[in-house]
C-alpha positions as CSV (number, residue, x, y, z in Angstrom):
1,M,1.2,-50.1,-18.0
2,K,2.9,-47.6,-20.2
3,F,0.6,-44.8,-18.7
4,K,1.7,-45.9,-15.2
5,I,5.2,-45.8,-16.0
6,T,5.0,-42.3,-17.6
7,L,3.4,-41.1,-14.5
8,A,6.1,-42.6,-12.3
9,V,8.8,-40.9,-14.5
10,F,6.9,-37.5,-14.3
11,A,6.4,-37.8,-10.5
12,L,10.3,-38.5,-10.2
13,T,11.2,-35.8,-12.4
14,F,9.0,-33.3,-10.6
15,C,10.5,-34.5,-7.1
16,A,14.1,-34.2,-8.4
17,Q,13.3,-30.7,-9.8
18,A,11.8,-29.7,-6.5
19,Q,14.7,-31.0,-4.7
20,D,17.1,-29.2,-7.0
21,E,15.2,-25.8,-6.4
22,K,15.2,-26.3,-2.6
23,E,19.0,-27.0,-2.3
24,R,19.8,-24.0,-4.7
25,I,17.9,-21.6,-2.5
26,E,19.2,-23.1,0.9
27,N,22.7,-23.1,-0.3
28,S,22.3,-19.4,-1.2
29,F,20.3,-18.4,1.9
30,D,22.2,-17.1,5.0
31,E,19.8,-17.6,8.0
32,K,21.8,-15.5,10.5
33,E,22.2,-12.7,8.0
34,A,18.5,-12.7,7.3
35,I,17.6,-12.8,11.0
36,S,20.1,-10.0,11.7
37,S,18.4,-7.9,9.2
38,F,15.0,-8.8,10.6
39,R,16.3,-7.7,14.0
40,F,17.6,-4.5,12.9
41,L,14.6,-3.3,10.8
42,A,12.4,-4.1,13.7
43,S,14.6,-2.6,16.5
44,D,13.8,0.1,19.0
45,E,16.6,2.2,17.4
46,L,14.5,2.7,14.4
47,M,11.6,4.0,16.4
48,G,8.9,2.2,14.5
49,R,10.0,3.3,10.9
50,D,7.4,6.1,10.9
51,P,7.8,7.9,7.5
52,I,7.5,11.3,9.1
53,R,10.4,10.6,11.6
54,P,14.1,10.8,10.8
55,E,14.7,7.2,11.6
56,I,13.1,6.1,8.4
57,D,16.2,7.4,6.5
58,A,18.2,4.8,8.4
59,A,15.9,2.2,7.4
60,S,15.9,3.2,3.6
61,R,19.8,3.5,3.7
62,Y,20.1,0.1,5.2
63,I,18.0,-1.4,2.4
64,A,19.8,0.4,-0.3
65,E,23.1,-0.7,1.0
66,Q,22.0,-4.4,1.0
67,F,20.8,-3.9,-2.6
68,W,24.3,-2.5,-3.5
69,K,26.2,-5.2,-1.6
70,Y,24.3,-7.9,-3.3
71,G,25.0,-6.6,-6.7
72,T,21.6,-5.4,-8.1
73,K,21.5,-2.6,-10.5
74,E,20.0,0.8,-10.2
75,L,16.9,1.9,-12.3
76,E,17.2,4.5,-14.8
77,G,15.5,7.7,-13.4
78,A,16.2,6.8,-9.8
79,D,18.6,8.7,-7.5
80,G,20.9,5.8,-6.9
81,Y,18.6,3.2,-5.3
82,Y,16.0,5.8,-4.4
83,Q,12.8,7.0,-5.8
84,K,12.4,10.3,-4.1
85,I,8.8,11.5,-3.4
86,P,7.5,14.9,-2.6
87,F,5.3,14.4,0.5
88,R,3.5,17.1,2.6
89,L,2.9,16.7,6.2
90,S,-0.5,18.2,7.2
91,G,-1.2,18.3,10.8
92,P,-4.6,19.2,12.4
93,P,-5.1,22.9,13.4
94,Q,-5.1,24.0,17.0
95,S,-8.6,25.1,16.6
96,G,-11.1,24.7,13.6
97,T,-14.8,25.7,13.3
98,L,-17.2,25.7,10.6
99,R,-20.6,27.7,10.9
100,L,-23.8,27.2,9.0
101,G,-26.5,29.6,10.1
102,E,-26.8,29.4,14.0
103,Q,-25.0,25.8,13.9
104,T,-21.3,25.7,14.8
105,F,-19.3,22.4,14.1
106,T,-15.8,21.9,15.6
107,Q,-12.6,20.1,14.7
108,G,-12.7,16.3,15.8
109,D,-16.2,16.4,16.9
110,D,-18.2,17.3,13.7
111,I,-15.6,18.4,11.2
112,L,-12.1,17.3,10.2
113,V,-9.8,19.8,8.6
114,L,-7.7,17.7,6.2
115,D,-5.6,20.2,4.3
116,G,-5.1,23.9,3.7
117,E,-3.6,26.7,5.4
118,D,-5.0,29.0,8.2
119,F,-8.2,30.5,7.0
120,T,-10.8,32.9,8.3
121,G,-13.9,34.1,6.5
122,S,-17.6,33.8,5.5
123,H,-17.9,32.9,1.8
124,E,-20.9,31.5,-0.5
125,I,-21.3,27.9,-0.7
126,I,-22.5,25.7,-3.6
127,V,-23.5,22.0,-3.9
128,L,-21.9,20.1,-6.8
129,G,-23.0,16.4,-6.5
130,Y,-19.8,14.4,-6.0
131,G,-17.6,17.2,-7.0
132,L,-16.4,15.5,-10.2
133,E,-15.5,17.0,-13.6
134,N,-19.1,16.9,-15.1
135,D,-20.6,18.4,-11.9
136,Y,-18.7,21.6,-12.8
137,E,-20.3,22.0,-16.1
138,G,-22.1,25.4,-16.3
139,K,-21.2,26.2,-12.7
140,D,-19.0,29.2,-11.5
141,V,-17.4,28.4,-8.2
142,K,-14.7,31.1,-8.4
143,G,-14.5,32.6,-4.9
144,K,-16.9,30.1,-3.4
145,I,-16.7,27.0,-1.2
146,V,-17.6,23.8,-3.0
147,V,-19.7,21.3,-1.1
148,T,-19.9,17.6,-2.3
149,N,-20.9,14.3,-1.1
150,I,-18.1,12.2,-0.2
151,G,-16.4,9.5,-2.4
152,E,-17.7,8.6,-5.8
153,P,-20.8,6.4,-6.8
154,G,-19.5,2.7,-6.4
155,K,-16.3,3.8,-4.9
156,L,-16.8,4.2,-1.1
157,G,-14.1,2.2,0.6
158,P,-11.8,4.1,2.9
159,A,-9.0,4.1,0.3
160,D,-11.3,5.4,-2.3
161,L,-12.6,8.1,-0.1
162,F,-9.0,9.3,0.6
163,S,-7.7,9.2,-3.0
164,G,-10.9,10.4,-4.4
165,G,-10.9,13.6,-2.1
166,R,-7.5,14.5,-3.2
167,K,-8.6,14.6,-6.9
168,K,-11.6,16.7,-6.0
169,L,-9.4,19.1,-4.1
170,A,-7.2,19.6,-7.1
171,L,-10.2,20.0,-9.3
172,A,-11.9,22.6,-6.9
173,K,-8.8,24.5,-6.6
174,E,-8.1,24.5,-10.4
175,R,-11.7,26.0,-10.8
176,G,-11.0,28.8,-8.5
177,A,-13.0,27.6,-5.5
178,L,-11.8,28.9,-2.1
179,G,-12.5,25.6,-0.2
180,L,-13.9,22.1,-0.4
181,I,-16.2,20.6,2.0
182,E,-17.1,16.9,1.6
183,I,-20.2,15.7,3.4
184,F,-19.3,12.6,5.4
185,N,-22.5,10.5,4.7
186,V,-21.2,6.9,4.1
187,P,-21.7,3.7,6.1
188,T,-18.4,2.3,4.9
189,L,-16.2,4.1,7.5
190,P,-17.4,5.0,11.1
191,W,-17.0,8.6,11.9
192,Q,-15.1,7.8,15.1
193,M,-12.7,5.6,13.1
194,A,-12.2,8.4,10.8
195,T,-11.6,11.0,13.7
196,N,-9.1,8.6,15.3
197,F,-7.2,8.2,12.2
198,L,-7.4,11.7,10.6
199,N,-7.3,14.0,13.7
200,R,-3.6,13.8,13.5
201,A,-0.7,14.5,11.3
202,Q,-1.3,13.2,7.7
203,L,1.1,12.6,5.0
204,T,0.2,13.2,1.3
205,I,1.9,13.2,-1.9
206,D,2.5,16.9,-2.8
207,T,1.7,17.3,-6.4
208,N,2.2,21.1,-6.4
209,P,4.8,21.9,-3.8
210,D,5.2,25.5,-4.8
211,E,1.5,26.2,-4.2
212,Q,-0.6,26.7,-1.2
213,S,-3.5,24.3,-0.7
214,I,-7.1,25.5,-0.1
215,P,-9.2,24.4,3.0
216,Y,-10.4,20.8,2.7
217,L,-12.9,19.6,5.4
218,W,-15.1,16.6,6.1
219,L,-18.4,17.6,7.8
220,K,-20.4,14.9,9.5
221,D,-23.9,14.7,8.1
222,P,-25.0,10.9,8.0
223,K,-28.8,11.8,7.2
224,N,-27.9,14.4,4.6
225,I,-29.7,17.0,6.6
226,L,-27.0,19.7,6.1
227,I,-26.4,19.1,2.5
228,N,-30.1,19.0,1.6
229,A,-30.6,22.4,3.4
230,I,-27.6,24.0,1.5
231,G,-29.0,22.6,-1.8
232,K,-32.4,24.2,-1.0
233,G,-30.9,27.6,-0.1
234,E,-31.4,27.4,3.6
235,Y,-27.6,28.1,4.1
236,T,-26.0,30.3,1.6
237,N,-22.8,31.0,3.4
238,A,-20.3,29.1,5.3
239,E,-18.0,30.7,7.9
240,I,-14.7,29.0,8.3
241,K,-12.1,29.6,11.0
242,I,-8.9,27.5,11.0
243,L,-6.0,28.5,13.3
244,G,-2.7,26.8,13.9
245,K,-2.6,24.5,10.8
246,V,0.7,22.6,10.3
247,N,2.1,22.0,6.9
248,R,5.6,20.8,6.2
249,S,7.5,19.4,3.2
250,I,9.2,16.0,3.5
251,I,11.0,13.9,0.9
252,G,10.1,10.2,1.2
253,K,12.1,7.3,-0.5
254,N,11.1,4.3,-2.2
255,V,14.1,1.9,-2.3
256,V,14.3,0.4,-5.8
257,A,16.7,-2.0,-7.8
258,F,16.6,-4.6,-10.5
259,I,18.3,-7.7,-11.9
260,E,18.3,-8.3,-15.6
261,G,16.9,-11.6,-16.9
262,T,18.9,-14.1,-18.9
263,D,16.4,-14.8,-21.8
264,P,16.9,-12.5,-24.8
265,I,13.3,-12.0,-25.2
266,L,11.7,-12.4,-21.7
267,K,14.2,-10.1,-20.1
268,D,12.1,-7.2,-21.4
269,E,9.3,-8.4,-19.0
270,F,9.5,-7.7,-15.2
271,V,8.3,-9.5,-12.3
272,M,7.9,-6.9,-9.4
273,L,8.8,-8.1,-5.9
274,S,7.5,-5.5,-3.4
275,A,7.0,-4.9,0.3
276,H,6.6,-1.8,2.4
277,Y,9.4,-1.0,5.0
278,D,7.6,1.7,7.0
279,H,5.4,1.2,10.0
280,I,3.5,3.4,12.4
281,G,6.4,4.8,14.7
282,V,5.7,5.7,18.3
283,G,2.4,5.8,19.9
284,K,0.4,5.2,23.1
285,P,2.3,2.9,25.6
286,N,0.9,-0.5,26.4
287,A,0.6,-2.0,29.8
288,E,4.3,-2.7,30.0
289,G,5.1,0.9,29.2
290,D,6.3,0.1,25.6
291,S,5.4,3.0,23.2
292,I,7.5,1.8,20.1
293,Y,5.5,0.0,17.4
294,N,8.3,-2.1,16.0
295,G,6.4,-3.7,13.1
296,A,8.2,-7.1,12.9
297,R,5.3,-8.7,11.4
298,D,4.1,-5.6,9.6
299,N,6.3,-5.5,7.7
300,A,10.0,-5.8,8.5
301,V,9.6,-9.7,7.8
302,G,8.4,-8.8,4.3
303,T,11.3,-6.2,3.7
304,V,13.7,-8.9,4.6
305,A,12.1,-11.3,1.9
306,I,12.7,-8.6,-0.6
307,M,16.3,-8.2,0.5
308,K,17.1,-11.8,0.4
309,A,15.4,-12.2,-2.9
310,A,17.8,-9.6,-4.3
311,K,20.7,-11.5,-2.9
312,Y,19.4,-14.7,-4.5
313,F,18.5,-13.3,-7.9
314,A,21.8,-11.6,-8.2
315,E,23.4,-15.1,-7.9
316,H,20.9,-16.9,-10.0
317,P,19.1,-14.5,-12.5
318,P,16.0,-16.0,-14.0
319,K,14.7,-15.6,-17.4
320,R,12.6,-12.5,-16.9
321,S,14.1,-9.3,-15.2
322,I,13.2,-8.7,-11.5
323,I,12.4,-5.4,-9.9
324,F,12.9,-5.1,-6.2
325,C,10.7,-2.4,-4.5
326,A,10.6,-1.4,-0.9
327,W,7.6,1.0,-0.6
328,T,7.5,3.9,2.0
329,A,4.4,5.3,3.6
330,E,2.2,2.3,3.2
331,E,0.7,3.0,6.7
332,K,-0.1,6.5,5.5
333,G,-2.3,5.5,2.7
334,L,-0.4,3.2,0.2
335,L,1.5,6.4,-0.9
336,G,5.0,5.0,-2.0
337,S,3.5,2.5,-4.2
338,A,0.8,4.8,-5.6
339,Y,3.6,7.2,-6.5
340,F,5.5,4.5,-8.4
341,A,2.4,3.4,-10.1
342,D,1.8,7.0,-11.3
343,N,5.4,7.7,-12.0
344,P,6.9,4.3,-13.0
345,L,10.5,3.7,-13.5
346,V,9.9,1.0,-16.1
347,P,6.9,1.0,-18.5
348,L,4.0,-0.6,-16.4
349,N,3.0,-2.7,-19.6
350,Q,6.3,-4.5,-19.2
351,V,5.6,-5.5,-15.5
352,I,3.7,-8.7,-15.9
353,Y,3.3,-9.6,-12.2
354,N,3.7,-8.0,-8.7
355,L,4.3,-10.5,-6.0
356,N,3.6,-8.2,-3.1
357,I,4.3,-9.1,0.5
358,D,2.6,-7.6,3.6
359,N,1.5,-8.9,6.9
360,G,-0.8,-8.4,10.0
361,G,0.5,-11.4,11.7
362,Y,0.0,-15.2,11.8
363,N,-1.7,-18.0,13.7
364,D,-0.8,-21.1,11.7
365,T,2.9,-21.8,10.9
366,S,2.0,-24.8,8.6
367,I,0.5,-22.6,5.8
368,I,1.1,-19.4,3.7
369,T,-2.0,-17.1,3.0
370,V,-2.1,-15.5,-0.3
371,I,-4.4,-12.6,-0.5
372,G,-5.7,-12.9,-4.1
373,F,-5.1,-16.6,-4.3
374,G,-7.5,-18.1,-6.9
375,R,-7.5,-14.9,-9.0
376,T,-4.5,-15.5,-11.5
377,S,-3.3,-18.2,-13.7
378,V,0.0,-18.9,-11.9
379,D,-1.6,-19.8,-8.5
380,P,-0.5,-23.5,-9.1
381,L,3.1,-22.3,-9.1
382,I,2.7,-20.5,-5.7
383,A,1.2,-23.7,-4.3
384,E,4.1,-25.8,-5.6
385,A,6.7,-23.4,-4.3
386,T,5.4,-23.3,-0.7
387,E,4.9,-27.1,-0.8
388,V,8.7,-27.6,-1.4
389,F,9.2,-26.0,2.0
390,G,6.6,-28.0,3.8
391,L,3.9,-25.3,3.7
392,K,0.3,-25.3,2.3
393,T,-1.0,-22.2,0.4
394,I,-4.5,-21.0,1.2
395,A,-6.7,-18.2,0.0
396,D,-7.8,-15.2,2.0
397,P,-9.8,-16.6,4.9
398,S,-11.3,-13.1,6.1
399,P,-12.6,-11.5,2.9
400,E,-14.8,-9.2,5.1
401,Q,-11.6,-7.3,5.9
402,G,-11.0,-6.1,2.4
403,L,-7.3,-6.9,2.8
404,Y,-6.7,-7.1,-1.0
405,D,-7.6,-3.4,-1.4
406,R,-5.7,-2.3,1.8
407,S,-2.1,-3.2,0.7
408,D,0.2,-1.8,-1.9
409,N,-0.7,-4.6,-4.5
410,V,-3.9,-2.8,-5.3
411,N,-2.2,0.3,-6.7
412,F,-0.8,-2.1,-9.4
413,A,-4.0,-4.2,-9.9
414,R,-5.8,-1.2,-10.7
415,K,-3.5,-0.5,-13.5
416,G,-4.1,-4.2,-14.6
417,I,-1.1,-6.1,-13.4
418,P,-1.8,-9.4,-11.6
419,S,-0.8,-8.6,-8.0
420,P,-1.5,-10.9,-5.0
421,T,-0.1,-10.4,-1.6
422,F,2.1,-13.2,0.0
423,S,1.3,-13.2,3.6
424,L,2.1,-15.1,6.9
425,G,-0.3,-18.0,7.5
426,F,-3.6,-17.1,9.1
427,T,-6.9,-18.8,9.2
428,A,-8.9,-15.9,10.6
429,F,-8.4,-12.4,11.5
430,D,-8.7,-13.4,15.1
431,D,-7.5,-12.4,18.6
432,E,-4.0,-14.1,17.8
433,I,-3.7,-11.6,14.8
434,T,-4.9,-8.5,16.7
435,R,-2.9,-9.1,19.7
436,H,0.1,-8.0,17.8
437,Y,-1.3,-6.1,14.8
438,H,-0.2,-2.4,15.2
439,Q,0.8,-3.0,18.7
440,P,4.1,-2.4,20.5
441,S,4.3,-6.1,21.1
442,D,4.8,-6.8,17.3
443,E,8.6,-7.6,17.8
444,V,11.0,-10.3,16.6
445,D,11.5,-11.6,20.1
446,N,8.2,-13.3,20.0
447,F,8.3,-14.3,16.3
448,D,8.6,-17.9,15.2
449,L,12.1,-17.6,13.4
450,E,12.0,-21.0,12.0
451,Y,8.7,-20.1,10.3
452,A,10.2,-16.9,9.2
453,V,13.0,-18.7,7.4
454,K,10.5,-21.0,5.5
455,Y,8.5,-17.9,4.7
456,W,11.4,-16.2,3.1
457,K,12.5,-19.3,1.2
458,S,9.0,-19.9,-0.2
459,Y,8.7,-16.3,-1.4
460,I,11.9,-16.5,-3.3
461,L,11.1,-19.8,-5.0
462,T,7.5,-18.5,-5.8
463,A,9.2,-15.5,-7.6
464,E,11.6,-17.8,-9.4
465,K,8.9,-20.1,-10.7
466,I,6.9,-17.1,-12.1
467,A,10.0,-15.3,-13.5
468,N,11.0,-18.6,-15.5
469,H,7.4,-19.7,-16.4
470,P,7.0,-19.7,-20.2
471,E,3.5,-18.2,-20.2
472,R,2.7,-14.7,-18.8
473,P,0.4,-14.5,-15.8
474,Q,-3.2,-13.8,-16.5
475,W,-6.2,-12.6,-14.4
476,K,-9.0,-15.2,-14.1
477,E,-11.7,-14.5,-16.4
478,G,-14.2,-12.2,-15.1
479,D,-12.0,-10.7,-12.4
480,K,-12.8,-7.0,-11.8
481,Y,-9.2,-6.0,-12.9
482,E,-9.3,-8.1,-16.1
483,Q,-10.4,-5.2,-18.3
484,A,-7.7,-3.0,-17.0
485,A,-5.1,-5.7,-17.8
486,K,-6.5,-5.9,-21.4
487,E,-6.1,-2.1,-21.7
488,L,-2.6,-2.0,-20.2
489,Y,-1.2,-5.0,-22.2
490,S,-3.3,-4.3,-25.4
491,L,-4.8,-7.7,-25.3
492,D,-7.8,-8.6,-27.6
493,N,-11.1,-8.0,-25.9
């Protein structure tokens, strides 16, 4: 009987606490203001929030103004509420050819010119494995064109190919090479998909804005015929002709702010709340003639969550400090978050959790889908928070899509920070999702706004529970990022 009474008291206490949490958030939450922000960020006037268009500055300014209005603080090292990022816009050439012996390969068909200036000449080529540091040992590449396999062993996902290529390019240039050709020979990314995505203007982080880049090409060679022939000496020179290459500097802006925690000890730990505010801009018109990709689901709805969380935590600061991060250029390769991860404005070993928010769409308004649910110790807190607002939390139903490694959270997970993505409810990456995903139809007018409000409130409560929880979040034992966490936080192995 005593045990039953204890259980009953616990249940009543839990219900009362949940009711208090719900009332506190609802009393602070202004639905009309939130929906107004949603409508503005996904409006035609912002032209799809493309990081290479001027309208992105209106979006970043709007977010910064909200952070200021709500009373958040500026991070040391930021320029006001901005972390400025040196980007370089690299457009495809008007024409590009690569000649090996009697074979000629052309831009968009067999090769993709990814970087560099206009270039004309025939130069010696040398094969260097994957083009990593140890591949250069004992090799003289000065004045030569380096040819390597694409990616790295065990790192062949699309994001790995792009990030790895940049590192190889820097290494080749440092060693005096005149160019880099990566052999495209992996099944993880279809060539046609690569050309659709890369045979257009690309945005990259400009690590050396005062230096010219060397030519960087992908060469289609799925059966390794060409690279083997080069390795055997059948081809000793490559003749490259690149004309009309576009290169331009752009300053990007992450919008960042923080609220200091109330606990004298825990306030030195940070919970990072993040969402990307960019989208893909203007593109091919749909059947209705609409060419503006508004990005309501992806990811204006997530950006609103960050802004409304800033308002709430300015009024109700938790025990731990909160960082609010609106990333730019996620759609260009997770660039804004990558820049922060490599150039943090707070020590990363003080960031104990990243509750990222990103979306493709939804097909079930009774749930919240958390990409990475089941991988950290605070998952029960997420489930509790969403349940308060009548929503059930589920894990990623489409792991084949690789969503965890396709959003900004992965840049922090790789550093060791527990980092799930809090997404709209979907039970499959089905036609209902793809109908609006990266389409002009992704607009506020066809969004269930009642669900959006529940989603925003659930996100805020989830963040509050984690920020007030006495124990630091941990990766589940055996997670692939667990070792990185041990190194970041100096935990015992």
